[in-house]
C-alpha positions as CSV (number, residue, x, y, z in Angstrom):
1,M,29.1,-22.7,54.2
2,A,29.2,-20.3,51.3
3,W,26.8,-17.3,51.8
4,R,26.3,-17.1,48.0
5,E,25.0,-20.6,47.8
6,L,22.4,-19.8,50.4
7,G,21.5,-16.7,48.4
8,K,21.0,-18.7,45.2
9,K,18.6,-21.0,47.0
10,R,16.5,-18.0,48.0
11,I,16.7,-18.7,51.7
12,Y,18.6,-15.6,52.8
13,M,15.8,-14.5,55.2
14,N,15.3,-18.0,56.6
15,F,19.0,-18.3,57.2
16,T,19.1,-15.0,59.0
17,R,16.3,-15.9,61.2
18,A,18.0,-19.2,62.0
19,L,21.2,-17.5,63.0
20,S,19.2,-15.1,65.2
21,T,17.8,-18.0,67.2
22,T,20.9,-20.2,67.4
23,P,22.5,-20.6,71.0
24,F,26.1,-19.7,70.2
25,R,27.4,-20.4,73.7
26,H,26.9,-24.2,73.2
27,V,29.0,-24.4,70.0
28,A,32.0,-22.3,70.7
29,G,35.4,-23.7,71.0
30,S,36.1,-26.0,68.0
31,N,35.8,-26.3,64.2
32,F,33.6,-29.3,64.6
33,A,31.2,-27.2,66.7
34,S,31.2,-24.6,63.8
35,I,30.3,-27.2,61.3
36,F,27.5,-28.4,63.5
37,T,26.3,-24.8,63.8
38,V,26.0,-24.4,60.0
39,Q,24.2,-27.7,59.7
40,S,21.8,-26.9,62.5
41,V,21.2,-23.4,61.0
42,C,20.5,-24.9,57.6
43,A,18.1,-27.4,59.2
44,S,16.3,-24.6,60.9
45,A,16.1,-22.8,57.5
46,R,14.6,-26.0,56.0
47,C,17.3,-26.5,53.5
48,V,20.2,-28.9,53.0
49,P,23.6,-27.3,52.2
50,D,25.3,-28.4,49.0
51,F,28.8,-28.6,50.6
52,I,30.6,-27.8,53.8
53,N,34.1,-26.4,53.3
54,L,36.1,-27.2,56.4
55,S,38.9,-24.8,55.4
56,S,36.4,-22.0,55.1
57,L,35.0,-22.4,58.6
58,G,36.7,-20.9,61.6
59,V,35.8,-19.7,65.0
60,A,37.3,-16.4,66.1
61,G,37.1,-15.4,69.7
62,F,34.1,-17.1,71.1
63,G,35.2,-16.3,74.7
64,R,33.8,-13.7,77.0
65,E,36.9,-11.5,76.4
66,T,36.0,-10.5,72.9
67,K,32.2,-11.0,73.2
68,E,31.9,-11.6,69.4
69,C,32.1,-14.5,67.1
70,G,32.4,-14.9,63.3
71,I,32.2,-17.3,60.4
72,R,34.4,-17.1,57.4
73,C,33.0,-17.7,53.9
74,F,34.8,-19.3,50.9
75,H,35.2,-16.0,49.2
76,A,37.1,-14.6,52.1
77,S,34.5,-12.2,53.4
78,S,33.3,-12.3,57.0
79,Q,30.0,-11.6,58.6
80,V,29.8,-10.1,62.1
81,W,27.5,-12.0,64.4
82,A,25.5,-10.4,67.2
83,R,27.3,-9.4,70.3
84,S,26.1,-10.3,73.7
85,D,25.1,-6.7,74.4
86,G,23.6,-6.1,71.0
87,P,20.5,-7.3,69.1
88,L,20.4,-10.8,67.7
89,G,20.9,-11.6,64.0
90,L,23.4,-10.6,61.3
91,Q,24.7,-7.1,61.2
92,T,26.1,-5.8,57.9
93,A,29.5,-4.1,58.1
94,K,30.0,-0.7,56.5
95,R,31.3,-1.1,52.9
96,I,34.8,0.4,52.3
97,Y,35.9,0.4,48.7
98,V,39.6,0.0,47.8
99,K,41.5,0.8,44.7
100,R,42.5,-2.4,43.0
101,G,43.6,-2.7,39.4
102,G,42.4,0.8,38.5
103,R,38.9,0.0,39.7
104,N,37.0,0.4,43.0
105,Q,36.4,-3.0,44.5
106,L,35.2,-4.3,47.8
107,P,37.9,-5.4,50.2
108,A,38.3,-9.0,51.2
109,G,36.5,-8.5,54.5
110,A,33.4,-6.9,53.0
111,P,30.2,-8.9,53.2
112,Y,28.6,-10.3,50.0
113,A,25.9,-8.1,48.5
114,R,23.5,-9.4,45.8
115,R,23.6,-7.5,42.5
116,N,20.7,-5.2,41.8
117,V,19.5,-6.5,38.4
118,P,16.9,-4.2,36.7
119,A,13.6,-5.8,35.8
120,T,13.0,-6.4,32.1
121,K,10.4,-4.0,30.8
122,C,7.5,-5.2,28.5
123,N,8.1,-4.4,24.9
124,P,4.7,-4.7,23.1
125,D,6.2,-3.9,19.7
126,K,8.7,-6.8,19.8
127,T,7.9,-9.9,17.8
128,I,9.9,-13.2,18.0
129,E,9.7,-16.3,16.0
130,I,8.8,-19.6,17.8
131,F,8.8,-23.2,16.5
132,E,7.9,-26.7,17.6
133,G,10.4,-28.3,20.0
134,M,12.3,-25.2,21.2
135,T,13.8,-25.3,24.7
136,L,13.2,-22.9,27.6
137,V,16.8,-21.7,27.2
138,E,16.2,-20.8,23.5
139,L,13.0,-19.1,24.4
140,A,14.7,-17.1,27.1
141,K,17.4,-15.9,24.6
142,R,14.7,-14.8,22.1
143,T,12.5,-13.0,24.6
144,G,15.4,-11.4,26.6
145,R,14.0,-12.9,29.8
146,S,15.7,-15.1,32.4
147,V,15.0,-18.8,32.5
148,S,13.7,-18.5,36.1
149,S,11.2,-15.8,35.1
150,L,9.9,-18.0,32.3
151,Q,9.7,-21.0,34.7
152,D,7.6,-18.8,37.0
153,I,5.2,-18.0,34.1
154,L,5.0,-21.7,33.3
155,T,4.0,-22.5,36.9
156,N,1.4,-19.7,36.9
157,V,-0.3,-21.1,33.8
158,G,-0.3,-24.6,35.2
159,E,2.5,-26.2,33.1
160,K,5.6,-28.0,34.4
161,V,8.9,-28.7,32.8
162,Q,11.5,-31.1,34.3
163,S,14.5,-29.3,32.9
164,E,15.3,-26.0,31.1
165,F,16.4,-28.1,28.2
166,E,13.1,-29.9,27.9
167,L,11.4,-29.5,24.5
168,L,8.3,-27.2,24.5
169,S,5.3,-27.4,22.2
170,M,4.5,-24.4,20.1
171,D,1.3,-23.7,22.0
172,I,3.2,-23.5,25.4
173,A,5.9,-21.4,23.8
174,E,3.4,-18.9,22.5
175,L,1.5,-18.8,25.8
176,V,4.7,-18.1,27.8
177,T,5.8,-15.5,25.3
178,M,2.4,-13.7,25.4
179,E,2.5,-13.7,29.2
180,A,5.9,-12.1,28.9
181,G,4.3,-9.2,26.9
182,I,5.9,-10.1,23.5
183,N,4.2,-10.8,20.2
184,V,4.9,-14.1,18.5
185,K,5.1,-15.5,14.9
186,R,4.8,-19.2,14.4
187,L,7.3,-21.1,12.2
188,H,6.2,-24.5,10.9
189,S,8.7,-27.0,9.8
190,A,8.0,-29.6,7.1
191,E,10.9,-31.9,8.1
192,G,9.8,-35.6,8.1
193,A,6.4,-34.8,6.7
194,E,4.9,-36.1,3.5
195,I,5.2,-33.4,0.8
196,L,3.0,-33.5,-2.3
197,P,2.1,-31.0,-5.1
198,R,-0.8,-28.8,-4.4
199,P,-3.1,-26.5,-6.6
200,A,-2.2,-22.9,-7.0
201,V,-4.0,-20.2,-5.1
202,V,-4.7,-17.3,-7.5
203,T,-6.1,-13.9,-6.4
204,V,-7.8,-11.7,-9.0
205,M,-7.1,-8.0,-8.3
206,G,-7.6,-4.7,-10.1
207,H,-9.6,-1.5,-10.2
208,V,-13.3,-1.3,-9.6
209,D,-15.5,-2.2,-12.6
210,H,-12.6,-3.6,-14.7
211,G,-14.2,-7.0,-15.1
212,K,-12.6,-9.2,-12.4
213,T,-15.8,-11.1,-11.4
214,S,-16.9,-11.3,-15.0
215,L,-13.6,-12.9,-15.9
216,L,-14.0,-15.5,-13.2
217,D,-17.6,-16.1,-14.3
218,A,-16.3,-16.9,-17.8
219,L,-13.7,-19.3,-16.4
220,R,-16.2,-21.3,-14.2
221,Q,-19.3,-20.9,-16.4
222,T,-21.3,-18.9,-13.8
223,S,-23.0,-15.5,-13.5
224,V,-22.0,-14.1,-10.1
225,A,-21.3,-10.6,-11.4
226,A,-24.9,-10.1,-12.4
227,K,-26.0,-10.8,-8.8
228,E,-23.7,-8.4,-7.1
229,A,-25.3,-5.3,-5.5
230,G,-24.5,-2.3,-7.6
231,G,-22.6,-4.5,-10.0
232,I,-19.4,-4.4,-7.9
233,T,-17.8,-7.1,-5.6
234,Q,-17.9,-6.2,-1.9
235,H,-16.6,-9.5,-0.4
236,I,-13.7,-11.9,-0.9
237,G,-15.0,-14.9,-2.9
238,A,-13.1,-18.2,-2.7
239,F,-13.8,-21.2,-5.0
240,V,-12.1,-23.9,-7.0
241,V,-12.2,-23.8,-10.8
242,V,-11.4,-27.0,-12.8
243,M,-9.8,-25.8,-16.0
244,P,-10.5,-27.5,-19.4
245,S,-7.2,-29.2,-19.1
246,G,-8.3,-30.9,-15.9
247,A,-6.1,-28.9,-13.6
248,S,-7.6,-27.3,-10.5
249,I,-6.9,-23.7,-9.4
250,T,-8.2,-22.0,-6.3
251,F,-9.4,-18.5,-7.1
252,L,-9.9,-15.5,-4.7
253,D,-12.0,-12.7,-6.0
254,T,-11.3,-9.4,-4.3
255,P,-13.2,-6.1,-4.3
256,G,-11.9,-3.3,-6.4
257,H,-13.4,-0.3,-4.6
258,A,-11.1,2.0,-2.7
259,A,-12.8,1.2,0.6
260,F,-11.8,-2.5,0.4
261,S,-8.0,-2.0,0.6
262,A,-7.6,-4.3,3.6
263,M,-9.4,-7.1,1.7
264,R,-7.0,-6.8,-1.2
265,A,-4.1,-6.9,1.2
266,R,-5.4,-10.1,2.8
267,G,-5.9,-11.7,-0.7
268,A,-2.3,-10.9,-1.6
269,A,-1.0,-12.3,1.7
270,V,-2.5,-15.8,1.2
271,T,-2.1,-16.2,-2.6
272,D,0.6,-17.8,-4.9
273,I,-0.2,-15.8,-8.0
274,V,-1.9,-12.4,-8.6
275,V,-3.9,-11.9,-11.8
276,L,-3.9,-8.1,-12.3
277,V,-7.0,-7.2,-14.4
278,V,-6.7,-3.9,-16.3
279,A,-9.4,-2.7,-18.6
280,A,-8.1,-2.0,-22.1
281,D,-10.3,1.1,-22.5
282,D,-9.6,2.6,-19.1
283,G,-6.0,1.8,-18.5
284,V,-4.1,1.9,-15.2
285,M,-6.1,3.4,-12.3
286,P,-5.4,4.0,-8.6
287,Q,-6.6,0.6,-7.4
288,T,-4.5,-1.0,-10.1
289,L,-1.4,0.6,-8.6
290,E,-2.5,-0.4,-5.1
291,A,-2.9,-4.0,-6.2
292,M,0.6,-4.0,-7.7
293,S,2.0,-2.7,-4.4
294,H,0.2,-5.4,-2.4
295,A,1.6,-8.1,-4.7
296,K,5.1,-6.7,-4.5
297,A,4.9,-6.4,-0.7
298,A,3.8,-10.0,-0.4
299,N,6.5,-11.1,-3.0
300,V,3.9,-12.7,-5.2
301,P,4.4,-13.0,-9.0
302,I,1.9,-11.2,-11.2
303,V,0.1,-12.2,-14.4
304,V,-1.5,-9.3,-16.3
305,A,-4.9,-9.8,-17.9
306,I,-5.9,-6.9,-20.2
307,N,-9.7,-7.2,-20.2
308,K,-12.3,-5.7,-22.5
309,C,-10.1,-6.0,-25.6
310,D,-13.2,-6.3,-27.8
311,K,-14.4,-2.8,-27.0
312,P,-14.0,-0.1,-29.7
313,G,-11.8,2.2,-27.5
314,A,-9.5,-0.6,-26.4
315,N,-5.8,0.2,-26.5
316,S,-3.7,-2.7,-25.2
317,E,-0.4,-1.1,-26.2
318,K,-1.1,2.0,-24.1
319,V,-1.9,-0.2,-21.1
320,K,1.4,-2.1,-21.5
321,M,3.3,1.2,-21.6
322,Q,1.5,2.4,-18.5
323,L,2.4,-0.7,-16.6
324,A,6.0,-0.6,-17.7
325,S,6.2,3.1,-16.5
326,E,5.0,1.9,-13.1
327,G,7.9,-0.5,-12.8
328,L,6.2,-3.8,-14.0
329,L,8.7,-5.6,-16.2
330,L,6.6,-7.3,-19.0
331,E,7.9,-10.3,-21.0
332,E,7.7,-8.3,-24.2
333,M,10.1,-5.8,-22.7
334,G,12.6,-8.3,-21.4
335,G,11.0,-8.9,-18.0
336,D,9.3,-12.0,-16.5
337,V,5.7,-10.8,-16.1
338,Q,3.3,-12.5,-18.5
339,V,0.6,-10.5,-20.3
340,V,-2.6,-12.0,-21.7
341,E,-5.3,-10.1,-23.7
342,V,-8.8,-11.4,-22.8
343,S,-12.4,-10.5,-23.1
344,A,-14.7,-11.9,-20.3
345,T,-17.9,-11.2,-22.1
346,E,-16.9,-12.7,-25.5
347,K,-14.7,-15.4,-23.8
348,I,-11.7,-14.5,-25.8
349,G,-8.2,-15.5,-24.6
350,L,-9.3,-17.7,-21.7
351,D,-7.2,-20.6,-22.9
352,N,-4.1,-18.3,-23.0
353,L,-4.8,-17.1,-19.5
354,E,-5.1,-20.7,-18.2
355,E,-1.9,-21.6,-19.9
356,A,-0.1,-18.6,-18.4
357,L,-1.3,-19.5,-14.9
358,L,-0.4,-23.2,-15.1
359,L,3.0,-22.2,-16.5
360,Q,3.6,-19.8,-13.6
361,A,2.5,-22.4,-11.1
362,D,4.8,-25.1,-12.7
363,M,7.8,-22.8,-12.4
364,M,7.0,-22.2,-8.7
365,D,6.8,-25.9,-8.0
366,L,4.1,-25.5,-5.4
367,K,4.1,-28.2,-2.8
368,A,2.8,-28.6,0.8
369,R,2.8,-31.2,3.6
370,I,-0.5,-33.1,3.8
371,D,-0.1,-34.8,7.2
372,G,0.0,-33.4,10.6
373,P,-1.9,-30.4,12.1
374,A,-3.3,-28.0,9.6
375,Q,-2.3,-24.4,9.0
376,A,-5.2,-22.3,7.6
377,Y,-5.9,-18.7,6.9
378,V,-9.3,-16.9,7.5
379,V,-10.6,-15.3,4.4
380,E,-14.0,-14.2,5.7
381,A,-16.1,-14.7,8.9
382,R,-19.8,-14.2,9.3
383,L,-22.5,-14.9,11.9
384,D,-25.4,-17.2,10.9
385,K,-28.6,-17.1,13.0
386,G,-29.0,-20.9,13.1
387,R,-25.4,-22.2,12.8
388,G,-23.5,-19.6,14.7
389,P,-20.0,-18.3,13.6
390,L,-19.0,-19.5,10.2
391,V,-15.4,-19.0,9.0
392,T,-14.2,-19.3,5.4
393,T,-10.6,-20.5,5.4
394,I,-8.0,-21.7,2.9
395,V,-5.7,-24.5,4.1
396,K,-2.1,-23.7,3.7
397,A,-0.5,-26.9,4.9
398,G,-1.5,-30.1,6.7
399,T,-5.1,-31.5,6.9
400,L,-8.0,-29.9,8.7
401,V,-10.2,-32.6,10.1
402,C,-13.7,-32.4,11.5
403,G,-13.7,-32.7,15.3
404,Q,-10.3,-31.0,15.9
405,H,-9.9,-28.3,18.5
406,V,-8.7,-25.0,16.9
407,V,-7.7,-21.5,18.0
408,V,-8.5,-18.8,15.5
409,G,-7.2,-15.4,16.5
410,S,-8.5,-14.9,20.0
411,Q,-11.4,-17.4,19.5
412,W,-11.5,-21.1,20.0
413,G,-13.8,-24.0,19.4
414,R,-14.2,-27.6,18.1
415,I,-14.9,-28.1,14.4
416,R,-18.5,-29.4,14.1
417,A,-18.7,-29.4,10.3
418,I,-16.6,-28.6,7.2
419,K,-18.2,-27.6,4.0
420,D,-16.6,-26.9,0.6
421,M,-17.5,-23.9,-1.5
422,A,-20.3,-25.9,-3.2
423,G,-22.0,-26.3,0.2
424,K,-21.3,-30.1,0.5
425,L,-20.2,-31.6,3.8
426,T,-16.7,-33.0,3.8
427,R,-14.7,-34.8,6.4
428,R,-11.3,-33.1,5.8
429,A,-9.7,-30.2,4.0
430,T,-6.3,-30.5,2.2
431,P,-3.9,-27.7,1.2
432,A,-5.1,-25.0,-1.2
433,M,-8.7,-26.0,-0.5
434,P,-11.2,-23.3,0.5
435,V,-13.7,-24.5,3.1
436,E,-16.3,-23.1,5.6
437,I,-15.9,-24.4,9.1
438,E,-18.5,-24.3,11.9
439,G,-18.1,-24.7,15.7
440,L,-16.2,-21.6,17.0
441,R,-17.3,-20.0,20.2
442,G,-16.9,-16.5,18.8
443,L,-16.4,-14.6,15.5
444,P,-12.7,-14.2,14.6
445,M,-11.2,-11.4,12.5
446,A,-10.6,-11.8,8.8
447,G,-6.9,-12.5,8.3
448,D,-6.4,-14.6,11.5
449,D,-4.5,-17.9,11.4
450,V,-6.2,-21.2,12.2
451,I,-4.2,-23.3,14.7
452,V,-4.9,-26.9,15.6
453,V,-4.3,-27.8,19.3
454,H,-4.4,-31.1,21.1
455,S,-7.2,-30.5,23.7
456,E,-10.0,-28.2,24.8
457,E,-8.0,-27.1,27.9
458,R,-5.1,-26.0,25.7
459,A,-7.5,-24.2,23.3
460,R,-9.1,-22.3,26.2
461,M,-5.8,-21.3,27.7
462,L,-4.3,-20.1,24.4
463,S,-7.5,-18.2,23.5
464,S,-7.5,-16.5,27.0
465,G,-3.9,-15.4,26.7
466,R,-4.5,-14.0,23.2
467,Q,-7.6,-12.1,24.3
468,R,-5.6,-10.4,27.1
469,K,-2.9,-9.5,24.6
470,Y,-5.3,-8.1,22.1
471,E,-7.1,-6.1,24.7
472,E,-3.8,-4.6,25.9
473,N,-2.9,-3.7,22.3
474,R,-6.4,-2.2,21.7
475,L,-6.2,0.0,24.8
476,R,-2.6,1.1,24.0
477,N,-3.6,2.0,20.4
478,K,-6.7,3.9,21.7
479,M,-4.5,5.9,24.1
480,I,-2.1,7.0,21.3
481,Q,-4.8,7.6,18.7
482,D,-4.5,11.1,17.4
483,K,-7.7,13.1,17.5
484,P,-8.4,15.8,14.9
485,T,-6.7,19.0,15.6
486,T,-7.6,22.5,14.6
487,S,-5.5,24.2,11.9
488,D,-3.3,27.2,12.4
489,D,-5.0,29.3,9.6
490,S,-6.3,32.8,10.2
491,K,-9.8,31.5,9.9
492,E,-11.7,30.7,13.0
493,V,-12.1,27.0,13.4
494,P,-14.6,25.8,15.9
495,Q,-14.1,22.9,18.3
496,W,-14.7,19.6,16.7
497,V,-17.8,17.5,17.6
498,E,-17.9,13.7,18.1
499,M,-20.2,11.5,16.0
500,P,-20.6,8.0,17.6
501,V,-21.3,5.2,15.1
502,I,-22.3,1.6,15.4
503,V,-21.3,-0.6,12.4
504,K,-23.1,-3.8,11.6
505,A,-22.3,-5.8,8.4
506,D,-22.9,-9.3,7.0
507,V,-19.3,-10.6,7.3
508,Q,-16.3,-9.7,9.4
509,G,-14.2,-8.6,6.5
510,T,-16.9,-6.1,5.4
511,V,-17.1,-4.8,9.0
512,Q,-13.4,-4.0,8.9
513,A,-13.7,-2.4,5.4
514,V,-16.7,-0.1,6.4
515,T,-14.9,0.8,9.7
516,D,-11.7,1.8,7.9
517,A,-13.8,3.8,5.3
518,L,-15.6,5.7,8.0
519,K,-12.4,6.6,9.7
520,T,-11.2,8.3,6.5
521,L,-14.2,10.7,6.8
522,N,-12.7,12.3,10.0
523,S,-12.2,16.0,9.6
524,A,-11.1,19.0,11.7
525,Q,-14.8,19.5,12.7
526,V,-16.2,16.1,13.1
527,F,-14.6,13.0,14.7
528,V,-16.2,9.7,13.6
529,N,-16.0,7.5,16.7
530,V,-16.8,3.9,16.0
531,V,-18.0,2.7,19.4
532,H,-19.0,-0.8,18.4
533,V,-18.7,-3.2,15.4
534,G,-20.1,-6.6,14.7
535,A,-21.2,-9.1,12.0
536,G,-24.9,-9.9,11.9
537,P,-28.2,-8.2,11.9
538,I,-29.1,-5.1,13.9
539,S,-30.3,-6.3,17.4
540,Q,-31.9,-4.8,20.5
541,S,-28.6,-4.5,22.2
542,D,-27.3,-2.3,19.3
543,L,-30.3,-0.1,19.8
544,D,-29.7,0.1,23.6
545,L,-26.1,1.0,23.0
546,A,-27.0,3.7,20.4
547,Q,-29.5,5.2,22.8
548,A,-27.0,5.3,25.6
549,C,-24.2,7.1,23.7
550,G,-26.3,9.0,21.1
551,A,-24.9,7.0,18.1
552,C,-26.3,6.3,14.7
553,I,-26.4,2.7,13.4
554,V,-24.8,1.9,10.1
555,G,-25.9,-1.4,8.5
556,F,-24.2,-2.7,5.4
557,N,-25.5,-5.8,3.5
558,V,-27.8,-6.7,6.5
559,K,-31.6,-7.1,6.6
560,S,-33.8,-4.3,7.8
561,P,-34.5,-4.6,11.5
562,P,-38.0,-5.8,12.6
563,T,-40.8,-3.3,12.5
564,A,-41.0,-3.1,16.3
565,L,-37.2,-2.3,16.5
566,S,-37.5,0.3,13.7
567,Q,-40.4,2.0,15.5
568,E,-38.5,2.1,18.8
569,A,-35.5,3.6,17.1
570,A,-37.7,6.3,15.5
571,R,-39.2,7.2,18.9
572,A,-35.8,7.4,20.5
573,G,-34.5,9.6,17.6
574,I,-31.8,7.0,16.6
575,K,-30.9,7.2,12.9
576,I,-30.4,3.8,11.1
577,V,-28.6,3.9,7.8
578,L,-28.9,0.8,5.6
579,H,-27.2,0.2,2.3
580,R,-26.0,-2.6,0.1
581,V,-23.5,-0.6,-2.1
582,I,-20.4,0.9,-0.4
583,Y,-20.3,4.2,-2.2
584,H,-23.9,4.9,-1.5
585,L,-23.2,4.2,2.2
586,L,-20.2,6.5,2.3
587,E,-22.1,9.3,0.5
588,D,-25.0,9.0,3.0
589,I,-22.7,9.1,6.0
590,G,-20.8,12.0,4.5
591,N,-24.0,14.0,4.2
592,L,-24.8,13.2,7.8
593,I,-21.3,14.4,8.9
594,I,-21.9,17.7,7.0
595,E,-25.2,18.2,8.9
596,R,-23.5,17.7,12.3
597,A,-20.4,19.8,11.5
598,P,-20.6,23.2,13.2
599,G,-19.0,24.8,10.2
600,T,-16.4,27.6,9.9
601,S,-17.4,31.2,10.6
602,E,-16.2,33.4,7.7
603,T,-16.6,37.1,6.9
604,H,-18.1,37.9,3.4
605,V,-18.7,41.2,1.7
606,A,-22.4,41.4,1.2
607,G,-22.4,44.8,-0.6
608,Q,-20.5,48.0,-1.4
609,A,-21.5,51.7,-1.5
610,E,-19.6,54.7,-2.8
611,V,-19.6,58.0,-0.9
612,L,-20.9,60.7,-3.2
613,N,-21.5,63.5,-0.7
614,I,-21.1,64.4,3.0
615,F,-23.8,66.0,5.2
616,E,-23.4,67.4,8.7
617,I,-26.1,67.8,11.3
618,K,-25.4,70.1,14.1
619,G,-26.0,68.7,17.5
620,S,-27.5,70.2,20.6
621,K,-27.9,69.3,24.3
622,S,-31.1,67.5,23.6
623,K,-30.0,65.8,20.3
624,G,-26.4,65.1,21.2
625,P,-23.1,65.9,19.4
626,D,-22.6,66.7,15.7
627,V,-23.3,63.9,13.2
628,K,-21.7,63.4,9.8
629,I,-23.7,61.5,7.2
630,A,-22.2,59.9,4.1
631,G,-24.4,60.2,1.1
632,C,-23.8,57.0,-0.8
633,R,-25.0,54.9,-3.8
634,V,-25.0,51.1,-3.5
635,I,-22.8,49.8,-6.4
636,D,-22.8,46.1,-5.5
637,G,-25.0,43.7,-3.4
638,S,-26.9,45.3,-0.6
639,V,-26.1,47.3,2.6
640,T,-27.8,46.3,5.8
641,R,-28.3,48.4,8.9
642,S,-27.6,45.6,11.4
643,A,-24.3,44.7,9.7
644,T,-20.7,45.8,10.4
645,L,-19.4,48.4,7.9
646,R,-15.8,48.7,6.7
647,L,-14.5,52.0,5.2
648,L,-11.9,51.7,2.4
649,R,-9.8,54.7,1.1
650,S,-7.6,54.1,-1.9
651,G,-8.1,50.4,-1.4
652,E,-6.9,50.3,2.2
653,V,-9.0,49.7,5.3
654,V,-9.4,52.9,7.3
655,F,-12.0,52.0,9.8
656,E,-14.5,49.3,10.8
657,G,-17.5,49.7,12.9
658,L,-21.3,49.2,13.4
659,C,-23.9,51.1,11.3
660,T,-25.7,53.6,13.5
661,S,-28.3,54.8,11.0
662,L,-29.4,53.9,7.5
663,K,-31.9,56.1,5.7
664,R,-33.4,56.5,2.3
665,E,-35.4,59.7,1.6
666,K,-35.3,60.6,5.3
667,Q,-36.9,57.3,6.2
668,D,-35.2,54.6,8.3
669,V,-34.7,51.4,6.3
670,D,-33.3,48.0,7.2
671,S,-31.4,47.5,3.9
672,V,-30.7,49.2,0.6
673,K,-30.1,47.3,-2.7
674,K,-27.9,47.9,-5.6
675,G,-28.4,51.2,-7.6
676,T,-30.2,53.0,-4.7
677,E,-28.9,56.1,-2.9
678,C,-28.9,56.3,0.9
679,G,-27.5,58.0,3.9
680,V,-25.1,56.1,6.2
681,V,-23.9,56.9,9.7
682,I,-21.0,54.8,11.2
683,N,-20.6,54.7,15.0
684,N,-17.5,56.7,16.3
685,W,-16.5,57.8,12.8
686,C,-17.1,61.2,11.1
687,D,-14.0,61.7,8.8
688,F,-15.7,60.7,5.5
689,Q,-14.2,61.7,2.1
690,I,-15.9,61.7,-1.3
691,G,-14.8,58.6,-3.1
692,D,-14.5,56.4,-0.1
693,V,-16.0,52.9,-0.4
694,I,-18.2,51.4,2.4
695,Q,-18.4,47.6,2.5
696,C,-21.2,45.8,4.2
697,L,-19.8,42.7,6.1
698,E,-21.8,39.6,7.1
699,Q,-20.8,36.5,9.0
700,V,-21.6,33.2,7.3
701,I,-21.1,29.6,8.4
702,R,-19.4,27.6,5.8
703,K,-20.1,23.8,6.0
704,P,-17.6,21.2,4.9
705,K,-17.8,19.5,1.5
706,F,-18.1,15.9,0.6
707,I,-15.4,15.2,-2.0
708,K,-15.4,12.0,-4.2
709,S,-12.5,11.2,-6.4
710,E,-12.5,9.3,-9.7
711,S,-10.9,6.3,-8.0
712,G,-13.9,6.1,-5.6
713,A,-12.0,7.5,-2.5
714,V,-14.0,9.9,-0.5
715,R,-13.1,12.6,2.1
716,I,-14.5,15.6,3.9
717,E,-13.0,18.9,3.0
718,C,-13.4,21.7,5.6
């Protein structure tokens, strides 16, 4: 019997124990007895041998003369059995390497030793692509794991496969990959599905206050811009606009403020066409360039809409030159980017914009499968007091049907209701259709994918695996997060202090935007630590957490807490900051950071005095040693007796020490102002010269400054 075959069946230890208990004296003397021995040993080890090679079995010296016996394996290596005067069981012979073919190899008589294969380490940064119907062998190649290790994972999660070539569902493949510590990206195939044309998804992007929402209002005959807090958009809006020609286009309205960069990136990721709105009187601004970079990163075509062309200071040609200088190839200059001049308030050029969008969509030949499980993308997520988590999604492919089990990020649920953007209930959602779904168990993150699964059990399992993976990534990122460090300047920088913050907002996307904006306010003196975030109103649990960690509560676009909750927060000394406009919120938090900052200790010159004369007072045993007094006139600021004095001679520092005495007209005074003569005595210094300058030094604490740029970006400058 081959020893390797027993090793492959993982019965090495059982086989050893069986050999240790086999009565050798009853089987010695014939090859038949040796075969019987192997069979009996295998039976004792609870296994059935695959084959018995008669030529590989032999009995050598089973008599009392040699007192040892052996069995020869098919690879010509021998194992030494227990002697009658030694312990029972197998004994491994000493390895002796021989030179063979220029390499060290084991001799023919050496026992077989299993190779020591190093374990595969978890690579959290690795991402593989998975698809429906891949086999366990293909998954093992992509993950870099062995088939047996993936089979063990399948067994642990309660799944069984008959063969390593059996087709796996995408859910099972993702679950196994996540358990192996590797990130996944799902690939969906449209092979065999019904493919039909779909409406275009258009995202409107641009700088803040350039008229994006007003342009959409003009297209759909509404007045959303007038209802926005502060006159700016602070959420992603999704809706369908039926053009005068009868064609439907799904529009996404993104915020233009600098704090909502992540929202603009999500809008570019799900869209087909980007409408870049640039004000004709303002030109290209920082968020305009950022929107261009998002569109290029997502490989999405751009249609430029130059808005406010009716204003007196409008200069469309200047805007075109600015865009061209930033690398945007316009049609007028031989490129493929269409440019349309419009006016949202006067409704000028809207027909041309519609024509440009439909032409771009026609060139792209937009199609999607309409049958099979849906693929959708989370635009926004919010928590409703009566309905629970509500998720705004755009269907990318397939059909989303009410009653299906879905996994959204790390959350799962069964769809109870689907509403279109007009608030009407619908049974199903088709590609490029923005809808609001209800029924999830928790609130997902904006930007998550919606995945349809077959059963509640599968949804629970996939959600649990994702939650573990997300928690591992969160803890890993928290460990490597860089904390603010002190600079190497000559100025003394105090140790930074921590400012805990709890963030509550109306929707999940706004929560992320406010959190990212607060992190930009970190400085060398104050570290903004966001201890908790959530969508929904401020609750009692938020107040308890704030009291436990000394945090302030930041509420954005949420209602004021009940009176009892506000009074309890006031008694506990918990500060609650509520705002509906993002730049007001950042300014308020910035001022709070400045208050908590310890500041930087700096030395300032409070005043200067010039030495006009020198007086000497003889000392005595009772009065002490001789004292020299500098007769001075204060030429700038004031000189204080409690301050440190610095003596300058020819512009260079000669001495620095404490003021021992400050007198005016033989009277001790605390300070002397500009234009006044006085007498000054400096501790441990008597070598005054006429013309010396005495500087009065004072220590001041300089607080950081709140800096706001023209683009709306804010920062704390220490």
